VMD Tcl script that draws the C-alpha trace (Angstrom):
set ca {
  {-38.00 -27.81 -2.10}
  {-35.56 -28.99 -1.09}
  {-33.63 -28.32 -4.18}
  {-33.97 -24.96 -3.30}
  {-33.01 -24.85 0.13}
  {-29.63 -26.54 -0.87}
  {-28.40 -23.93 -3.80}
  {-30.08 -20.93 -1.46}
  {-27.06 -22.35 1.12}
  {-24.38 -22.80 -0.98}
  {-24.72 -19.89 -2.81}
  {-25.44 -17.87 0.70}
  {-22.01 -19.46 2.04}
  {-20.10 -18.72 -1.54}
  {-21.43 -15.03 -0.85}
  {-20.27 -15.02 2.54}
  {-16.89 -16.74 1.78}
  {-16.11 -13.77 -1.15}
  {-16.90 -11.08 1.29}
  {-14.33 -12.65 4.20}
  {-11.79 -12.99 1.31}
  {-12.57 -9.16 0.57}
  {-12.87 -7.81 3.54}
  {-12.59 -9.71 6.24}
  {-8.49 -10.18 6.65}
  {-6.62 -6.84 7.54}
  {-3.02 -5.53 5.55}
  {-0.32 -7.41 6.86}
  {3.03 -6.55 6.62}
  {5.64 -8.42 5.32}
  {8.80 -6.67 5.52}
  {10.24 -3.48 6.50}
  {13.54 -2.19 6.02}
  {14.39 1.18 7.03}
  {18.13 3.18 5.71}
  {19.67 5.85 7.07}
  {22.48 7.73 5.44}
  {23.37 11.08 7.35}
  {20.81 13.23 7.00}
  {18.07 10.91 5.00}
  {15.59 8.05 6.09}
  {13.91 5.44 3.94}
  {10.99 3.49 5.09}
  {11.14 0.62 2.22}
  {7.86 -2.21 3.56}
  {6.52 -4.89 1.74}
  {2.61 -5.55 2.40}
  {0.11 -8.17 1.43}
  {-2.82 -7.01 1.33}
  {-4.98 -10.42 1.31}
  {-8.01 -9.36 -0.99}
  {-9.35 -10.55 -3.95}
  {-8.61 -7.25 -6.13}
  {-8.84 -3.67 -4.63}
  {-11.07 -1.53 -6.46}
  {-8.98 2.32 -6.26}
  {-5.90 1.87 -5.87}
  {-5.17 5.71 -4.94}
  {-7.11 6.20 -2.61}
  {-5.57 2.19 -1.07}
  {-2.52 3.84 -1.94}
  {-3.47 6.99 0.34}
  {-4.72 4.66 3.14}
  {-1.91 2.96 3.50}
  {0.86 6.25 3.56}
  {-1.82 7.27 6.51}
  {-1.33 3.78 8.57}
  {2.33 4.28 8.10}
  {2.51 7.42 9.33}
  {0.13 6.71 12.66}
  {1.69 3.77 12.75}
  {-1.48 1.80 12.66}
  {-0.17 -1.87 11.69}
  {-1.81 -5.01 13.32}
  {1.66 -7.05 14.82}
  {4.07 -4.49 13.76}
  {4.99 -1.15 15.21}
  {7.35 1.45 13.23}
  {10.36 2.67 15.66}
  {9.91 6.68 14.70}
  {11.82 7.59 18.29}
  {14.62 7.76 17.55}
  {15.45 8.64 13.44}
  {11.73 10.10 13.66}
  {9.72 10.09 10.66}
  {11.32 9.12 7.66}
  {12.19 11.11 4.40}
  {10.97 8.76 1.65}
  {8.61 5.99 1.73}
  {8.25 3.33 -0.34}
  {5.39 0.78 -0.55}
  {4.98 -2.56 -2.16}
  {1.78 -4.05 -2.24}
  {0.89 -7.87 -3.09}
  {-2.47 -8.73 -3.03}
  {-1.75 -11.48 -0.85}
  {1.33 -13.26 0.31}
  {1.86 -15.92 -2.45}
  {1.16 -13.54 -5.21}
  {2.62 -11.04 -7.62}
  {3.66 -7.48 -6.84}
  {0.77 -5.62 -7.54}
  {1.71 -2.18 -7.41}
  {4.45 -0.03 -5.82}
  {3.94 3.53 -3.81}
  {6.40 5.97 -3.85}
  {5.73 8.97 -0.98}
  {8.47 11.15 -1.44}
  {9.41 15.31 -1.76}
  {8.20 16.80 -5.26}
  {11.09 19.30 -5.16}
  {13.65 20.60 -3.13}
  {16.13 19.29 -0.77}
  {14.29 15.77 0.60}
  {16.17 15.60 3.57}
  {14.82 18.52 5.20}
  {11.65 17.25 5.55}
  {9.88 14.27 7.47}
  {6.73 12.24 6.13}
  {5.02 13.86 8.88}
  {5.26 16.81 9.76}
  {5.19 18.22 6.51}
  {2.70 16.30 3.91}
  {1.77 19.14 1.57}
  {5.09 19.25 -0.26}
  {4.87 15.35 -0.04}
  {3.99 13.57 -3.17}
  {2.54 9.92 -4.00}
  {3.37 7.76 -6.73}
  {1.57 4.77 -7.32}
  {3.48 3.17 -10.19}
  {1.14 0.23 -11.47}
  {2.51 -3.54 -12.61}
  {2.21 -4.40 -15.82}
  {3.42 -7.38 -17.88}
  {4.63 -5.14 -21.09}
  {5.20 -2.43 -19.15}
  {4.98 0.11 -16.24}
  {2.75 3.26 -16.49}
  {3.38 5.57 -13.70}
  {0.56 7.95 -12.48}
  {0.55 10.47 -9.65}
  {-2.30 9.96 -7.15}
  {-4.40 12.57 -8.74}
  {-5.02 10.49 -11.46}
  {-2.40 12.36 -14.35}
  {-0.35 9.66 -16.70}
  {3.56 10.77 -15.58}
  {5.10 8.35 -18.63}
  {5.89 5.13 -18.83}
  {8.96 2.88 -17.54}
  {10.25 0.19 -20.29}
}
mol new
graphics top color blue
foreach p $ca { graphics top sphere $p radius 0.5 }
foreach p [lrange $ca 0 end-1] q [lrange $ca 1 end] { graphics top cylinder $p $q radius 0.2 }
display resetview
């Protein structure tokens, strides 16, 4: 009976620990870099998602883009009042602060002059591209799941 209580307690602690590591922590912005040149304004982010794994990378990428537009990160506030919203967004995603890059999100205009549009006011002409980092090659996918090619 005593062994059973100890085993149940250990299993319960492991489940609670796993749930905390996967869902109990928020995305942390590690660094930001803004580049402005003429009428081009780009924002480059590096984030640690503080999770063990990401089940749906495409959905998570869309959530990160929405959080960038809404300026909804803990302890970081983007300054959209001076230059406005950026024309291009790149987010480098790490699972934690000490790991390797997991994937990169590019949010850019799919056609036309990319400097005439920003990420908030014209989302219909922007397209998200997710580049997964593999050891051998990088596969390039659009967020609708269509494979767009390989980069070596």
